[in-house]
TIMI-2910 file (N, C-alpha, C, CB; in pm, 1 decimal, decimal comma, always signed):
<rs>
+----------+----------+----------+----------+----------+----------+----------+----------+----------+----------+----------+----------+------+
!      n_x !      n_y !      n_z !     ca_x !     ca_y !     ca_z !      c_x !      c_y !      c_z !     cb_x !     cb_y !     cb_z ! resn !
+----------+----------+----------+----------+----------+----------+----------+----------+----------+----------+----------+----------+------+
!  -9225,6 ! +28968,4 !  -4324,7 !  -9310,5 ! +28919,7 !  -4217,9 !  -9451,1 ! +28889,4 !  -4270,8 !  -9316,6 ! +29022,0 !  -4103,7 !  Met !
!  -9495,3 ! +28971,3 !  -4365,5 !  -9626,7 ! +28953,6 !  -4424,1 !  -9635,2 ! +28820,4 !  -4499,6 !  -9659,0 ! +29070,4 !  -4517,6 !  Lys !
!  -9531,6 ! +28787,8 !  -4575,7 !  -9528,0 ! +28661,8 !  -4651,3 !  -9520,4 ! +28541,7 !  -4556,6 !  -9407,7 ! +28660,5 !  -4748,6 !  Tyr !
!  -9449,3 ! +28559,3 !  -4448,5 !  -9435,7 ! +28450,3 !  -4350,7 !  -9571,2 ! +28415,2 !  -4290,4 !  -9336,4 ! +28489,4 !  -4238,8 !  Phe !
!  -9652,7 ! +28514,4 !  -4254,0 !  -9784,1 ! +28488,5 !  -4195,8 !  -9878,9 ! +28427,4 !  -4299,3 !  -9843,8 ! +28618,3 !  -4139,4 !  Ser !
!  -9865,1 ! +28466,9 !  -4426,0 !  -9948,6 ! +28406,9 !  -4531,0 !  -9911,0 ! +28261,0 !  -4551,2 !  -9934,2 ! +28484,5 !  -4664,0 !  Ile !
!  -9783,1 ! +28231,4 !  -4552,5 !  -9736,1 ! +28093,6 !  -4569,1 !  -9780,5 ! +28007,7 !  -4451,7 !  -9582,7 ! +28089,6 !  -4582,9 !  Ile !
!  -9771,9 ! +28059,8 !  -4330,4 !  -9815,2 ! +27984,4 !  -4211,9 !  -9965,2 ! +27957,1 !  -4219,2 !  -9780,9 ! +28061,8 !  -4081,6 !  Val !
! -10044,7 ! +28056,3 !  -4260,1 ! -10189,7 ! +28038,6 !  -4271,4 ! -10223,5 ! +27932,7 !  -4375,5 ! -10257,6 ! +28171,6 !  -4307,5 !  Ala !
! -10154,4 ! +27934,4 !  -4489,0 ! -10178,4 ! +27834,3 !  -4593,6 ! -10139,5 ! +27695,7 !  -4545,9 ! -10100,8 ! +27869,5 !  -4720,8 !  Ile !
! -10027,1 ! +27684,3 !  -4477,6 !  -9985,0 ! +27553,9 !  -4425,9 ! -10083,5 ! +27500,2 !  -4323,0 !  -9845,8 ! +27563,7 !  -4364,1 !  Leu !
! -10135,6 ! +27587,5 !  -4238,8 ! -10234,5 ! +27543,1 !  -4140,0 ! -10363,4 ! +27496,3 !  -4207,8 ! -10265,4 ! +27656,5 !  -4040,8 !  Leu !
! -10407,7 ! +27567,4 !  -4308,8 ! -10529,9 ! +27527,9 !  -4378,6 ! -10514,1 ! +27393,3 !  -4448,9 ! -10569,3 ! +27634,7 !  -4479,7 !  Leu !
! -10405,6 ! +27375,4 !  -4520,8 ! -10384,8 ! +27250,0 !  -4592,2 ! -10342,0 ! +27137,5 !  -4499,8 ! -10281,8 ! +27268,7 !  -4700,4 !  Tyr !
! -10275,2 ! +27169,4 !  -4391,3 ! -10232,5 ! +27065,6 !  -4297,3 ! -10349,4 ! +27005,1 !  -4222,7 ! -10133,2 ! +27122,0 !  -4198,4 !  Gly !
! -10449,9 ! +27084,6 !  -4189,2 ! -10566,2 ! +27035,7 !  -4115,4 ! -10669,2 ! +26970,7 !  -4206,8 ! -10630,6 ! +27149,3 !  -4038,7 !  Cys !
! -10667,4 ! +27001,9 !  -4332,8 ! -10769,3 ! +26951,3 !  -4424,6 ! -10754,6 ! +26801,9 !  -4450,8 ! -10763,0 ! +27026,8 !  -4555,7 !  Ala !
! -10635,9 ! +26748,5 !  -4442,2 ! -10616,5 ! +26609,5 !  -4479,3 ! -10607,3 ! +26515,0 !  -4359,2 ! -10492,8 ! +26597,1 !  -4562,2 !  Ser !
! -10634,3 ! +26562,4 !  -4240,2 ! -10625,0 ! +26474,9 !  -4123,6 ! -10747,0 ! +26383,9 !  -4117,0 ! -10612,2 ! +26557,6 !  -3993,9 !  Thr !
! -10726,3 ! +26263,5 !  -4071,0 ! -10834,2 ! +26168,5 !  -4054,0 ! -10839,4 ! +26128,3 !  -3907,5 ! -10815,5 ! +26044,8 !  -4146,0 !  Gln !
! -10959,9 ! +26119,2 !  -3854,9 ! -10978,2 ! +26080,5 !  -3715,4 ! -10984,4 ! +25928,8 !  -3709,9 ! -11107,3 ! +26145,1 !  -3653,9 !  Ile !
! -10894,7 ! +25870,5 !  -3634,6 ! -10890,9 ! +25724,2 !  -3622,5 ! -10910,4 ! +25681,8 !  -3477,7 ! -10757,6 ! +25668,6 !  -3676,4 !  Lys !
! -10990,8 ! +25757,4 !  -3404,3 ! -11018,2 ! +25724,7 !  -3265,0 ! -11134,9 ! +25625,9 !  -3259,6 ! -11049,9 ! +25853,4 !  -3182,4 !  Glu !
! -11134,8 ! +25539,9 !  -3161,7 ! -11248,4 ! +25447,3 !  -3149,5 ! -11373,4 ! +25522,4 !  -3104,9 ! -11216,0 ! +25333,4 !  -3049,7 !  Pro !
! -11488,5 ! +25472,5 !  -3148,3 ! -11616,0 ! +25532,1 !  -3110,9 ! -11670,9 ! +25454,3 !  -2991,6 ! -11717,0 ! +25531,3 !  -3230,9 !  Val !
! -11701,7 ! +25526,2 !  -2885,8 ! -11751,6 ! +25462,6 !  -2765,5 ! -11903,7 ! +25473,1 !  -2759,8 ! -11688,3 ! +25525,7 !  -2640,8 !  Phe !
! -11966,5 ! +25365,3 !  -2718,5 ! -12111,1 ! +25364,1 !  -2702,0 ! -12141,7 ! +25416,5 !  -2562,5 ! -12170,8 ! +25220,6 !  -2723,7 !  Ile !
! -12242,4 ! +25503,0 !  -2552,3 ! -12274,5 ! +25564,7 !  -2424,9 ! -12320,8 ! +25463,1 !  -2321,4 ! -12380,4 ! +25669,7 !  -2444,2 !  Lys !
! -12397,6 ! +25366,3 !  -2363,6 ! -12450,3 ! +25270,3 !  -2266,5 ! -12465,8 ! +25133,7 !  -2331,8 ! -12585,8 ! +25318,6 !  -2209,3 !  Cys !
! -12482,8 ! +25035,7 !  -2250,2 ! -12508,2 ! +24900,2 !  -2297,9 ! -12654,4 ! +24891,6 !  -2340,4 ! -12474,6 ! +24793,5 !  -2187,8 !  Gln !
! -12678,2 ! +24846,1 !  -2459,7 ! -12815,0 ! +24835,7 !  -2509,7 ! -12884,3 ! +24720,4 !  -2437,3 ! -12817,2 ! +24814,3 !  -2665,1 !  Ile !
! -12997,5 ! +24748,7 !  -2373,3 ! -13066,6 ! +24642,4 !  -2299,8 ! -13123,4 ! +24537,2 !  -2393,2 ! -13178,0 ! +24700,8 !  -2214,6 !  Pro !
! -13135,4 ! +24418,6 !  -2341,6 ! -13189,1 ! +24307,4 !  -2418,8 ! -13341,2 ! +24317,3 !  -2420,1 ! -13142,8 ! +24170,9 !  -2360,4 !  Asp !
! -13399,7 ! +24326,4 !  -2536,4 ! -13545,1 ! +24330,9 !  -2550,0 ! -13588,3 ! +24199,4 !  -2612,9 ! -13592,2 ! +24454,3 !  -2636,3 !  Val !
! -13659,3 ! +24116,6 !  -2535,7 ! -13698,1 ! +23985,8 !  -2589,9 ! -13803,6 ! +23999,4 !  -2699,3 ! -13750,8 ! +23895,7 !  -2478,1 !  Pro !
! -13793,9 ! +23911,3 !  -2797,4 ! -13894,7 ! +23908,8 !  -2903,5 ! -14022,4 ! +23846,4 !  -2847,0 ! -13843,6 ! +23829,1 !  -3029,1 !  Lys !
! -14136,8 ! +23899,5 !  -2884,0 ! -14262,0 ! +23841,7 !  -2832,4 ! -14293,2 ! +23708,6 !  -2900,3 ! -14379,1 ! +23939,7 !  -2853,0 !  Pro !
! -14357,3 ! +23622,9 !  -2826,7 ! -14402,0 ! +23495,5 !  -2882,5 ! -14540,8 ! +23518,2 !  -2941,3 ! -14403,5 ! +23381,0 !  -2773,4 !  Glu !
! -14546,5 ! +23528,3 !  -3072,6 ! -14671,5 ! +23560,9 !  -3139,4 ! -14762,4 ! +23438,8 !  -3148,7 ! -14644,1 ! +23616,8 !  -3278,5 !  Leu !
! -14891,2 ! +23467,3 !  -3147,5 ! -14989,9 ! +23360,3 !  -3159,4 ! -14999,3 ! +23316,7 !  -3305,4 ! -15128,9 ! +23406,5 !  -3106,4 !  Tyr !
! -15006,9 ! +23185,7 !  -3331,0 ! -15017,3 ! +23139,3 !  -3470,4 ! -15156,7 ! +23168,4 !  -3527,1 ! -14986,8 ! +22987,4 !  -3479,4 !  Pro !
! -15159,9 ! +23196,5 !  -3655,2 ! -15286,9 ! +23221,6 !  -3722,6 ! -15324,9 ! +23096,5 !  -3802,1 ! -15277,7 ! +23347,2 !  -3816,0 !  Leu !
! -15415,0 ! +23019,3 !  -3747,0 ! -15459,4 ! +22897,0 !  -3813,1 ! -15580,0 ! +22926,2 !  -3901,9 ! -15494,0 ! +22788,4 !  -3709,3 !  Asp !
! -15581,3 ! +22862,0 !  -4016,9 ! -15693,7 ! +22877,9 !  -4109,7 ! -15817,8 ! +22803,9 !  -4061,0 ! -15655,1 ! +22828,0 !  -4248,7 !  Glu !
! -15799,3 ! +22707,9 !  -3973,0 ! -15913,3 ! +22628,9 !  -3925,9 ! -15993,7 ! +22700,9 !  -3817,7 ! -15864,9 ! +22495,4 !  -3872,7 !  Ser !
! -15939,8 ! +22811,2 !  -3763,7 ! -16010,2 ! +22883,4 !  -3657,7 ! -16123,7 ! +22967,5 !  -3716,3 ! -15912,2 ! +22973,2 !  -3579,2 !  Lys !
! -16216,7 ! +23002,4 !  -3628,7 ! -16327,4 ! +23088,3 !  -3670,9 ! -16278,3 ! +23232,6 !  -3681,4 ! -16447,0 ! +23078,0 !  -3571,5 !  Thr !
! -16361,2 ! +23316,0 !  -3742,4 ! -16323,9 ! +23455,1 !  -3763,3 ! -16294,3 ! +23528,6 !  -3632,2 ! -16433,9 ! +23526,4 !  -3838,2 !  Tyr !
! -16379,0 ! +23515,7 !  -3528,8 ! -16348,0 ! +23584,7 !  -3403,0 ! -16216,7 ! +23536,4 !  -3338,6 ! -16462,7 ! +23565,4 !  -3305,0 !  Pro !
! -16187,4 ! +23407,0 !  -3350,8 ! -16061,8 ! +23354,9 !  -3294,8 ! -15941,4 ! +23410,2 !  -3370,4 ! -16060,4 ! +23200,7 !  -3299,1 !  Glu !
! -15952,8 ! +23418,3 !  -3504,5 ! -15844,2 ! +23477,0 !  -3584,2 ! -15824,2 ! +23623,4 !  -3547,5 ! -15873,8 ! +23463,7 !  -3735,1 !  Lys !
! -15934,1 ! +23694,8 !  -3534,3 ! -15926,6 ! +23836,2 !  -3498,8 ! -15862,8 ! +23855,0 !  -3361,3 ! -16066,2 ! +23899,0 !  -3501,1 !  Leu !
! -15896,9 ! +23768,6 !  -3268,6 ! -15837,7 ! +23776,6 !  -3134,8 ! -15687,2 ! +23749,9 !  -3140,4 ! -15905,9 ! +23676,5 !  -3039,6 !  Gln !
! -15644,0 ! +23654,6 !  -3220,5 ! -15501,0 ! +23626,2 !  -3236,6 ! -15428,2 ! +23745,9 !  -3297,8 ! -15480,5 ! +23501,2 !  -3324,5 !  Ser !
! -15490,2 ! +23806,8 !  -3397,0 ! -15428,3 ! +23923,4 !  -3461,4 ! -15416,2 ! +24038,5 !  -3362,4 ! -15510,2 ! +23967,7 !  -3584,8 !  Ile !
! -15520,7 ! +24061,0 !  -3283,3 ! -15515,8 ! +24168,2 !  -3183,0 ! -15411,4 ! +24140,3 !  -3075,7 ! -15652,7 ! +24186,2 !  -3117,9 !  Leu !
! -15402,8 ! +24015,9 !  -3032,4 ! -15302,3 ! +23980,4 !  -2932,1 ! -15161,6 ! +24002,3 !  -2987,3 ! -15319,9 ! +23833,8 !  -2887,3 !  Asn !
! -15139,7 ! +23962,4 !  -3111,9 ! -15009,0 ! +23984,6 !  -3175,2 ! -14978,3 ! +24133,7 !  -3186,3 ! -15004,9 ! +23919,5 !  -3314,8 !  Asn !
! -15078,8 ! +24212,2 !  -3221,6 ! -15060,2 ! +24356,7 !  -3232,7 ! -15018,0 ! +24416,5 !  -3099,1 ! -15188,8 ! +24423,8 !  -3282,1 !  Tyr !
! -15085,2 ! +24377,5 !  -2991,5 ! -15051,3 ! +24432,5 !  -2860,0 ! -14913,4 ! +24387,6 !  -2813,3 ! -15156,0 ! +24391,6 !  -2757,4 !  Phe !
! -14875,7 ! +24264,5 !  -2844,8 ! -14741,4 ! +24217,9 !  -2809,3 ! -14634,2 ! +24296,6 !  -2884,9 ! -14727,4 ! +24067,6 !  -2839,0 !  Leu !
! -14657,9 ! +24319,6 !  -3013,6 ! -14562,4 ! +24397,0 !  -3093,1 ! -14557,7 ! +24542,9 !  -3048,2 ! -14598,6 ! +24389,3 !  -3241,4 !  Leu !
! -14670,9 ! +24596,1 !  -3005,8 ! -14675,4 ! +24733,0 !  -2956,6 ! -14593,4 ! +24745,9 !  -2827,4 ! -14821,6 ! +24777,0 !  -2932,8 !  Gln !
! -14601,5 ! +24647,3 !  -2739,9 ! -14520,3 ! +24647,3 !  -2617,0 ! -14371,3 ! +24642,6 !  -2650,4 ! -14558,0 ! +24527,5 !  -2527,0 !  Lys !
! -14336,2 ! +24559,4 !  -2750,6 ! -14196,2 ! +24548,8 !  -2790,8 ! -14144,3 ! +24682,4 !  -2844,5 ! -14179,3 ! +24438,8 !  -2896,8 !  Glu !
! -14225,2 ! +24750,8 !  -2924,2 ! -14184,9 ! +24880,2 !  -2979,1 ! -14164,8 ! +24981,3 !  -2866,6 ! -14290,1 ! +24931,9 !  -3079,8 !  Val !
! -14253,3 ! +24981,3 !  -2768,1 ! -14239,0 ! +25073,6 !  -2655,0 ! -14110,3 ! +25045,7 !  -2577,0 ! -14361,0 ! +25062,8 !  -2561,2 !  Glu !
! -14078,1 ! +24918,2 !  -2556,0 ! -13955,0 ! +24884,1 !  -2484,2 ! -13831,8 ! +24926,0 !  -2564,4 ! -13950,2 ! +24733,1 !  -2454,7 !  Met !
! -13836,4 ! +24908,1 !  -2696,4 ! -13724,5 ! +24949,6 !  -2780,7 ! -13707,7 ! +25100,8 !  -2780,3 ! -13744,5 ! +24899,9 !  -2923,4 !  Leu !
! -13816,8 ! +25174,0 !  -2780,1 ! -13807,9 ! +25320,7 !  -2774,7 ! -13751,8 ! +25366,9 !  -2641,4 ! -13945,7 ! +25384,2 !  -2798,2 !  Arg !
! -13792,0 ! +25303,4 !  -2531,7 ! -13737,0 ! +25339,2 !  -2400,9 ! -13587,3 ! +25308,9 !  -2395,8 ! -13810,9 ! +25263,4 !  -2288,3 !  Lys !
! -13547,1 ! +25196,6 !  -2451,9 ! -13404,8 ! +25162,0 !  -2455,0 ! -13326,4 ! +25262,8 !  -2537,4 ! -13384,9 ! +25021,0 !  -2511,6 !  Ala !
! -13385,6 ! +25310,2 !  -2645,1 ! -13319,6 ! +25409,3 !  -2730,6 ! -13308,4 ! +25542,1 !  -2657,0 ! -13396,9 ! +25427,7 !  -2863,6 !  Gln !
! -13411,0 ! +25580,7 !  -2581,3 ! -13406,0 ! +25706,1 !  -2505,4 ! -13299,5 ! +25700,4 !  -2396,6 ! -13542,7 ! +25736,4 !  -2443,0 !  Glu !
! -13281,4 ! +25585,1 !  -2334,8 ! -13181,2 ! +25570,6 !  -2228,7 ! -13041,7 ! +25593,2 !  -2284,1 ! -13190,4 ! +25431,4 !  -2163,5 !  Val !
! -13018,2 ! +25548,9 !  -2405,5 ! -12885,1 ! +25557,2 !  -2464,1 ! -12855,4 ! +25690,3 !  -2531,4 ! -12867,7 ! +25448,0 !  -2562,7 !  Cys !
! -12951,3 ! +25782,1 !  -2531,8 ! -12923,4 ! +25912,0 !  -2594,0 ! -12838,7 ! +25998,7 !  -2504,9 ! -13052,3 ! +25984,0 !  -2627,6 !  Lys !
+----------+----------+----------+----------+----------+----------+----------+----------+----------+----------+----------+----------+------+
</rs>
């Protein structure tokens, strides 16, 4: 009886070690569509304050996009 329980334990250990999970992975939620921002062009002919304003506007647009992406990621957790 002792050998039988040892053999069963060994078979269970080796039998479970080689199994592979082939189940499909389900996504918790549909990822919302986050539109890309329309960035302002940086022209070389503009003055320094105009260039700076374009850069700041682009920064704020990209910051909004990052916030929306983070909220979408939190929803899907």
